[in-house]
C-alpha positions in Angstrom: 108.7 205.3 27.2 108.0 202.7 29.9 111.6 201.6 29.9 112.8 205.2 30.1 110.6 206.0 33.2 111.9 202.9 34.9 115.6 204.0 34.6 117.3 204.2 38.0 118.2 207.9 37.6 114.6 208.8 36.6 113.1 206.8 39.6 115.7 208.4 41.9 114.7 211.9 40.6 111.1 211.2 41.2 111.6 210.0 44.8 114.0 212.9 45.5 111.4 215.5 44.4 108.4 213.7 45.8 107.5 216.7 48.1 108.4 219.5 45.7 106.1 221.8 43.8 105.4 220.5 40.4 105.0 224.0 38.8 108.4 225.0 40.1 110.0 221.8 38.8 108.5 222.4 35.4 110.1 225.8 35.2 113.6 224.3 35.7 113.2 222.3 32.4 115.7 219.7 33.7 116.8 216.8 31.5 116.3 213.5 33.3 117.4 210.3 31.6 116.5 211.6 28.1 112.8 211.2 29.1 110.1 213.8 28.3 110.1 215.9 31.5 106.3 216.1 31.4 106.2 212.3 31.8 108.6 212.6 34.7 106.5 215.3 36.4 103.4 213.0 35.9 105.3 210.5 38.1 106.0 213.0 40.8 102.4 214.3 40.8 101.1 210.7 40.8 103.4 209.8 43.7 102.1 212.8 45.7 98.5 211.9 45.2 99.0 208.1 45.7 100.5 208.6 49.1 97.0 209.0 50.6 94.8 207.9 47.7 96.5 204.6 46.8 98.9 203.7 49.7 99.5 200.1 48.4 100.6 201.4 45.0 102.6 204.2 46.6 104.6 201.6 48.6 105.1 199.3 45.5 108.4 200.1 43.9 108.2 200.5 40.1 104.5 201.6 39.8 104.1 204.2 37.0 101.4 206.9 37.2 99.1 208.2 34.5 98.4 211.9 33.7 96.6 214.1 36.3 93.1 213.8 34.8 93.2 210.0 34.9 94.5 209.8 38.4 91.9 212.3 39.6 89.0 210.2 38.3 90.3 206.8 39.4 89.0 205.4 42.6 90.8 205.6 45.9 92.1 202.3 47.4 89.3 202.2 49.9 86.6 202.8 47.3 88.1 200.3 45.0 88.3 197.6 47.7 84.6 198.5 48.5 83.6 197.3 45.1 84.9 193.8 45.7 81.8 193.2 47.9 79.4 194.1 45.0 80.4 191.8 42.1 82.3 188.5 41.7 82.3 185.5 39.5 84.1 183.9 36.6 84.4 186.7 34.0 84.7 190.6 34.3 85.1 193.3 31.6 86.2 196.8 32.7 85.1 198.8 29.7 86.8 202.0 30.8 90.1 200.8 32.2 91.8 204.1 32.6 94.5 204.0 35.4 93.5 200.4 36.1 92.9 200.8 39.8 89.4 199.4 39.9 90.3 196.7 37.4 93.1 195.5 39.6 91.1 195.3 42.8 88.0 193.8 41.1 90.1 191.2 39.3 90.8 189.6 42.7 87.1 188.5 42.7 87.1 187.0 39.2 88.8 184.1 37.4 89.3 186.1 34.2 89.3 189.9 33.8 89.6 192.0 30.7 90.7 195.6 30.7 89.6 197.9 27.8 91.1 201.3 27.2 91.3 203.2 23.9 94.2 205.4 25.0 97.4 203.5 24.2 99.6 205.3 26.8 97.1 204.7 29.6 96.8 201.1 28.5 100.5 200.5 28.5 100.9 202.0 32.0 98.1 199.9 33.4 99.5 196.7 31.8 102.9 197.4 33.4 101.4 198.1 36.8 99.1 195.0 36.7 102.1 192.9 35.7 104.1 194.3 38.6 101.2 193.5 40.9 100.9 190.0 39.4 97.3 190.5 38.5 95.5 188.1 36.1 94.2 190.7 33.6 94.1 190.7 29.8 94.6 194.1 28.2 93.0 195.5 25.0 93.6 198.8 23.4 90.1 199.3 21.9 87.0 201.4 21.9 84.5 200.3 24.6 81.5 200.3 22.3 83.3 198.5 19.5 84.6 195.9 21.9 81.3 195.2 23.6 79.3 195.2 20.3 81.5 192.3 19.0 81.5 190.3 22.2 79.9 186.9 21.6 80.0 185.2 25.0 78.0 186.6 27.9 80.1 187.6 30.9 79.3 187.7 34.6 79.9 191.4 35.1 80.7 194.6 33.2 82.2 197.6 35.0 82.2 201.2 33.7 83.5 204.5 35.0 82.5 206.8 32.2 84.9 209.7 31.5 83.7 212.9 33.1 85.4 215.4 30.8 83.9 216.7 27.5 85.8 217.3 24.3 87.0 220.7 25.7 88.3 218.9 28.9 85.6 220.5 31.0 84.1 218.6 33.8 80.7 217.0 33.3 78.7 214.6 35.5 75.3 213.8 33.8 75.3 210.3 32.5 74.3 211.4 29.0 77.3 213.8 28.9 79.9 211.3 30.0 81.7 208.9 27.7 80.6 206.3 26.9 77.0 207.3 27.3 75.6 204.5 29.5 72.0 205.8 29.1 72.0 204.7 25.4 74.1 201.6 26.1 72.5 200.1 29.1 70.3 197.6 27.3 73.2 196.5 25.1 75.4 196.0 28.2 72.7 193.9 29.9 72.5 191.7 26.9 76.3 191.1 27.3 76.5 190.7 31.0 74.5 189.4 33.9 75.3 192.5 36.0 76.5 196.0 35.2 78.3 198.1 37.7 78.5 201.9 37.0 80.6 204.4 38.9 79.4 208.0 38.8 80.3 211.4 40.2 79.0 212.4 43.6 77.5 215.4 41.9 75.0 213.4 39.9 71.5 213.4 41.3 70.5 209.9 42.2 66.9 210.3 41.2 68.0 211.6 37.8 70.4 208.7 37.3 67.7 206.1 38.1 65.3 207.8 35.7 67.9 207.7 33.0 69.0 204.1 33.5 65.3 202.8 33.6 66.3 199.7 35.6 66.1 198.7 39.2 69.5 199.1 40.9 71.4 198.6 44.1 72.9 202.1 44.8 76.1 202.4 46.9 77.1 205.8 48.2 80.8 205.7 49.4 82.4 208.3 51.5 85.9 208.5 53.0 86.4 210.6 56.2 83.0 212.2 55.6 83.9 213.2 52.0 81.5 211.6 49.5 83.8 210.1 46.8 81.5 208.2 44.4 78.0 206.7 43.8 77.7 203.3 42.3 74.8 201.7 40.5 74.6 197.9 40.3 72.1 197.0 37.6 70.8 193.5 38.0 67.7 192.3 36.2 66.7 190.2 39.3 66.4 193.3 41.5 62.8 194.3 42.4 63.5 197.5 44.3 65.9 200.4 44.7 67.9 199.8 47.9 70.5 202.4 48.8 73.5 201.4 50.9 75.7 204.1 52.4 79.2 203.6 53.8 81.5 206.2 55.4 85.1 204.9 55.9 86.8 206.6 58.9 90.5 207.3 59.5 90.6 205.0 62.5 89.8 202.0 60.3 86.1 201.7 61.2 83.1 202.5 59.0 79.6 203.8 59.4 76.9 201.9 57.4 73.3 202.5 56.8 70.8 201.2 54.2 67.2 202.0 53.2 64.6 201.5 50.5 64.2 204.4 48.2 60.5 203.7 47.8 60.0 203.7 51.6 61.9 206.9 52.0 59.5 208.6 49.6 56.4 207.8 51.7 57.7 208.1 55.2 56.7 210.9 57.6 59.5 212.5 59.5 58.5 213.8 62.9 59.7 217.2 64.0 60.7 218.1 67.5 62.2 220.7 69.8 65.9 220.6 70.6 66.4 218.0 73.3 69.6 216.6 74.9 71.6 215.4 71.9 72.2 216.6 68.4 73.0 214.4 65.4 74.4 215.3 61.9 74.3 212.4 59.3 77.5 211.6 57.5 78.1 212.8 53.9 77.1 209.4 52.4 73.6 209.5 54.1 73.2 213.2 53.1 74.0 212.4 49.5 71.7 209.3 49.5 68.8 211.5 50.8 67.9 209.2 53.7 66.5 212.1 55.7 63.4 210.3 56.9 64.7 206.7 57.1 67.6 207.6 59.4 65.1 209.4 61.7 62.9 206.3 61.8 65.8 203.9 62.4 67.2 205.8 65.4 63.9 207.3 66.7 65.0 210.9 66.2 63.2 214.1 65.7 64.2 216.5 63.0 64.6 220.2 63.8 62.9 221.5 60.7 61.9 219.9 57.3 64.8 221.7 55.7 67.3 221.6 58.6 69.1 218.2 58.3 69.9 217.9 61.9 68.2 215.6 64.4 67.7 215.5 68.2 66.8 213.0 70.9 66.4 212.8 74.6 68.2 209.4 74.8 71.8 208.9 73.6 72.1 207.1 70.3 75.7 205.9 70.2 75.5 204.0 66.9 74.2 206.9 64.9 76.1 207.1 61.6 77.5 210.6 61.7 78.7 213.3 64.1 77.1 213.3 67.6 76.9 216.2 70.0 75.7 216.8 73.6 73.6 220.0 73.7 74.8 222.5 76.3 72.6 225.5 75.6 70.0 226.8 73.1 70.0 230.6 72.5 68.2 233.1 70.3 70.5 234.6 67.6 71.7 237.7 69.4 75.1 239.0 70.4 74.5 239.5 74.1 73.6 235.9 75.1 76.3 234.4 73.0 79.1 236.5 74.3 78.4 235.4 77.8 78.0 231.7 76.7 81.4 231.8 74.9 83.8 233.7 77.2 86.9 232.6 75.3 85.4 233.8 72.0 86.1 230.5 70.2 83.8 228.0 68.5 83.5 225.7 65.5 80.7 227.2 63.6 78.2 225.4 61.3 75.0 226.6 59.7 71.9 224.6 58.6 69.0 226.4 57.0 70.2 229.7 58.3 70.4 233.1 56.5 74.1 233.7 57.3 77.3 231.9 56.4 79.7 230.6 59.1 82.1 233.4 58.2 79.4 236.1 58.6 78.4 234.7 61.9 82.0 234.6 63.2 82.5 238.2 62.0 79.3 239.4 63.6 79.9 237.7 66.9 83.7 238.3 66.8 84.4 234.6 67.2 87.6 232.7 66.3 87.8 229.2 65.1 88.6 226.3 67.4 87.9 225.3 71.0 85.7 222.6 72.3 82.4 224.2 71.5 80.5 223.4 68.3 78.0 226.1 67.4 75.1 225.3 65.1 73.0 228.2 63.7 69.7 226.7 62.6 66.1 227.3 61.9 63.8 225.2 64.2 60.4 223.7 63.7 58.7 227.0 64.4 60.9 228.8 61.9 62.7 230.6 64.7 66.5 231.3 64.3 68.4 229.6 67.0 72.0 229.1 68.1 72.7 225.6 69.6 75.9 225.3 71.6 77.2 221.7 71.8 80.1 219.5 72.8 81.2 216.8 70.4 81.0 213.3 71.6 83.5 210.9 70.1 82.3 207.5 71.4 
């Protein structure tokens, strides 16, 4: 099947239809190079997704793509490269190889890397791609638990990205529901490796994960363009505390970083304050990590309300890791004042700890999306409903 997909006419068909609708192509039931059309459509769908998710693979001629589910779960190029800063050494085992994206990027930090995958088709695709990319990776078609149980030599690192689909192909995210179940395996894994790196869904509660894993961990929350993509747990027996690192990769090539101690966050006080001159909204990685008190302490900010995750300051904090706004006006939540403050009837509406949705507010105030005004509907420290009109500051 690999050879069939690599035929010139098949590759030409894939590139020709790169921008076409997959469902429409499927209805045509075309015959391309005597290859199962479903496999050909996987290549088109993969190419479409790789354009933004895996640009280096997209630009590499001859890369073959796995089915949709595998490509959905695999890391983006940015997230995969991020992991290179977490583990390195002589030997690595990727117990849940899948599409092989993380395996490939992590292998650059190890002398010898082993890829484990029980699905023979996924394994053959990964082996082809890794060979094309000249990666030093040994491939095994095997069950993760069976492989690790029989491992005799301790390795530097084990990496896992447990499958987040159950037997009915429904999405799951709790560690105990994913496969393999790292909750029951963690002690075995630590007996076989010096460090264990686990990738999880952004939906998984960090507190619950740490409770289940029962080991100190370095937690990495990774976002791309303010969209939280994954949470990583680096289990290392030498760690004495839970430190959480957040990274938000931006489209301009820069990144926002912030780290804090989970134990410290739990005991910190977070001062509240009235709306001042500037408004700050933490990025998605910080929000997921729950650094609500730590970020306020770091930047000497005041929170608007215990349950309103927006912050304010009199002085400008240019390095704050998130969106930053200059406050123009603070109004009570009524039509009259707002209409005069927004003469063009346009605003970018957000709500935080407020009884109405953005759509309800826009309908009630007869507002259209857009313009240079950013409107925040919030509850303040005195439980009053307020409308904050701001201008976004880019620098």
